[in-house]
Each structure stands twice: as C-alpha cells, then as structure tokens.
C-alpha positions as CSV (number, residue, x, y, z in Angstrom):
1,M,-17.8,-6.1,-15.4
2,R,-21.1,-5.6,-13.9
3,A,-19.9,-8.1,-11.3
4,A,-16.6,-6.3,-10.8
5,L,-18.6,-3.0,-10.2
6,D,-20.7,-4.6,-7.4
7,L,-17.7,-5.5,-5.9
8,A,-16.3,-2.1,-6.1
9,H,-19.6,-1.0,-4.2
10,E,-18.8,-3.6,-1.5
11,A,-15.4,-1.8,-1.2
12,A,-17.0,1.5,-0.8
13,A,-19.4,0.1,2.0
14,A,-16.0,-0.9,3.7
15,D,-14.6,2.4,3.5
16,E,-11.8,1.2,1.2
17,V,-11.2,2.8,-2.5
18,P,-13.7,1.4,-4.7
19,V,-12.3,-1.1,-7.1
20,G,-13.7,-4.6,-8.0
21,A,-12.3,-7.2,-10.0
22,V,-13.2,-10.5,-11.4
23,V,-11.3,-13.5,-13.0
24,V,-13.3,-15.3,-15.8
25,V,-12.5,-18.9,-17.3
26,A,-14.7,-20.3,-19.9
27,G,-17.2,-18.1,-18.9
28,E,-17.5,-18.9,-15.3
29,I,-16.1,-16.3,-12.5
30,V,-13.4,-18.4,-10.6
31,G,-12.1,-15.4,-8.3
32,R,-13.4,-12.1,-7.1
33,G,-12.0,-9.3,-5.3
34,F,-12.5,-5.8,-4.2
35,N,-9.8,-3.2,-2.4
36,Q,-9.2,-4.5,1.0
37,P,-5.7,-3.1,2.2
38,I,-7.0,-1.4,5.2
39,L,-9.3,-4.2,6.2
40,R,-6.5,-6.8,6.0
41,G,-3.7,-4.4,6.9
42,D,-2.1,-5.4,3.5
43,P,-0.7,-3.0,1.2
44,T,-0.8,-5.9,-1.9
45,A,-4.8,-6.4,-1.1
46,H,-6.0,-4.6,-4.4
47,A,-8.6,-5.8,-6.0
48,E,-6.9,-7.4,-8.8
49,I,-4.5,-9.4,-6.6
50,V,-7.3,-10.8,-4.2
51,A,-9.2,-11.9,-7.4
52,L,-6.1,-13.4,-8.8
53,R,-5.4,-15.2,-5.2
54,A,-9.2,-16.5,-5.4
55,A,-8.9,-17.9,-8.8
56,A,-5.6,-19.7,-8.2
57,D,-7.0,-21.4,-5.1
58,R,-9.9,-22.4,-6.9
59,L,-8.2,-23.7,-10.1
60,G,-5.3,-25.3,-7.9
61,N,-2.6,-23.3,-10.2
62,Y,-1.1,-19.9,-10.0
63,R,-1.2,-19.7,-13.6
64,L,-4.5,-18.6,-14.9
65,P,-4.1,-19.2,-18.5
66,G,-7.0,-18.5,-20.7
67,S,-8.5,-16.2,-18.2
68,T,-9.9,-12.6,-18.3
69,L,-9.5,-10.4,-15.6
70,Y,-12.3,-7.6,-15.4
71,V,-11.4,-4.7,-13.2
72,T,-12.9,-1.4,-12.6
73,L,-9.8,0.8,-12.6
74,E,-6.7,0.6,-14.7
75,P,-4.4,-1.6,-13.1
76,C,-1.2,-0.4,-11.0
77,I,2.4,-1.6,-11.6
78,M,2.0,-3.9,-8.6
79,C,-1.0,-5.4,-10.1
80,S,0.5,-5.4,-13.8
81,G,3.3,-7.5,-12.9
82,A,1.0,-10.0,-10.7
83,I,-1.4,-10.0,-14.0
84,M,1.5,-10.7,-16.0
85,H,3.1,-13.4,-13.4
86,A,-0.2,-15.3,-13.5
87,R,-0.2,-15.6,-17.3
88,V,-3.6,-13.7,-17.6
89,E,-4.6,-13.7,-21.0
90,R,-6.9,-10.7,-21.3
91,V,-7.6,-7.4,-18.9
92,V,-10.6,-5.4,-19.5
93,F,-10.8,-2.3,-17.2
94,G,-13.4,0.7,-16.6
95,A,-11.9,3.8,-15.5
96,L,-8.2,5.4,-16.5
97,D,-5.9,6.1,-13.6
98,P,-4.1,9.0,-14.5
99,K,-1.9,8.9,-11.3
100,T,-0.6,5.3,-11.1
101,G,-2.2,3.5,-14.0
102,A,0.1,1.1,-15.8
103,A,-1.8,0.1,-18.9
104,G,-0.9,3.2,-20.5
105,S,-2.0,6.5,-18.5
106,V,1.3,6.5,-16.6
107,V,3.1,4.0,-18.1
108,D,2.3,1.1,-20.2
109,L,3.9,-2.3,-18.9
110,Y,1.5,-4.1,-21.3
111,A,3.3,-2.7,-24.3
112,E,6.9,-3.5,-23.3
113,E,8.3,-6.1,-25.9
114,R,11.0,-7.5,-23.6
115,L,8.9,-8.9,-21.1
116,N,8.2,-12.5,-21.7
117,H,4.3,-12.7,-21.3
118,H,1.9,-10.5,-23.1
119,T,-1.5,-9.8,-21.8
120,E,-4.1,-8.1,-24.1
121,I,-5.5,-5.0,-22.7
122,Q,-9.0,-3.4,-23.4
123,G,-9.9,-0.2,-21.4
124,G,-12.8,2.2,-21.5
125,V,-15.4,-0.7,-20.4
126,L,-18.5,1.2,-18.5
127,A,-15.7,3.4,-18.0
128,E,-18.4,6.3,-16.6
129,E,-19.8,4.1,-14.0
130,C,-16.4,3.1,-12.8
131,G,-15.3,6.6,-12.7
132,A,-18.4,7.7,-10.9
133,I,-18.0,5.4,-8.0
134,L,-14.5,6.6,-7.5
135,S,-15.4,10.2,-8.0
136,A,-18.4,9.9,-5.4
137,F,-15.9,8.1,-2.8
138,F,-13.2,10.8,-2.9
139,A,-15.8,13.5,-2.6
140,A,-17.3,12.0,0.2
141,R,-13.9,11.5,1.7
142,R,-13.2,15.2,1.1
143,T,-16.4,16.4,2.6
144,K,-15.4,14.3,5.8
145,T,-12.2,15.5,6.2
146,Q,-13.4,19.6,6.1
147,I,-16.3,18.7,8.4
148,A,-13.7,17.3,10.9
C-alpha cells in the first residue's frame, strides 16, 4: 500500500485526483498506476486501470490470476468490472469512497453471487493516510476555486 500511496502523491503533483494502485504477483510489483484521466484525455485512466494494463503488458496476459491489487481508494464500478475481468484474486484498498465505491460503500459488486468471478476484498488498510491525501487535495482545490 505504501507504493500505491507514493503513486497517489504523483497523481496529486500532476493535479489529478490522488489515487494510486499497484498490482503484485508472487511478491513483486508487476503494474503501477495513478489517476490520469486529465493527462491522458481518457475517462478510463483511473489508477486501477492503468496498473492493470501495465501488469497485463508485463505478464503478456490480460488475465492476472494470483494477483493482488493495492489501491488507495475503494474501486468504482468501472474499475471493479475491470478487476473482475482480469481475474484479480484479491483487492486491498485504503479509504472508503462514499460517493462511487463499489466494494460496499454505494454498491458491493464483489458480493454479487451471480457473477462468474469472485475477488477477495479487504478495505481500510492505511485508510487514514489514504483519506488524508484526498482530503488535502480537494481542500486545496476548493481554496483555488474561492480565490479565482
């Protein structure tokens, strides 16, 4: 999760919502990503998607069995779908996302028994640190808006 937090700081430095993610297989980071929809002009360039793409490229397979995705914020519906399609074994996230979270905050796609792949979910890891970077980012953004 510390590597994902480092990537969240990179996102903040790029004026993107500070979310970072890493994919780990057999104890090795095989994919890294941070939010960059503005930088890439791509609404799908969430941290999880960027990390999944990097891992798939590195491993030469769009399926990532035996992998764990660490992400600083609870995945949204889009990212959760990609996680399931990639057959990620486990997701570990930091802060809850009460507006778009798909691992229990708004909906819980991971608990849907009718889906053909089931990913283990663990939330709340370094939640205070993960939440703090998001809170600071949005507080600074609100201050900029008030000044302008």
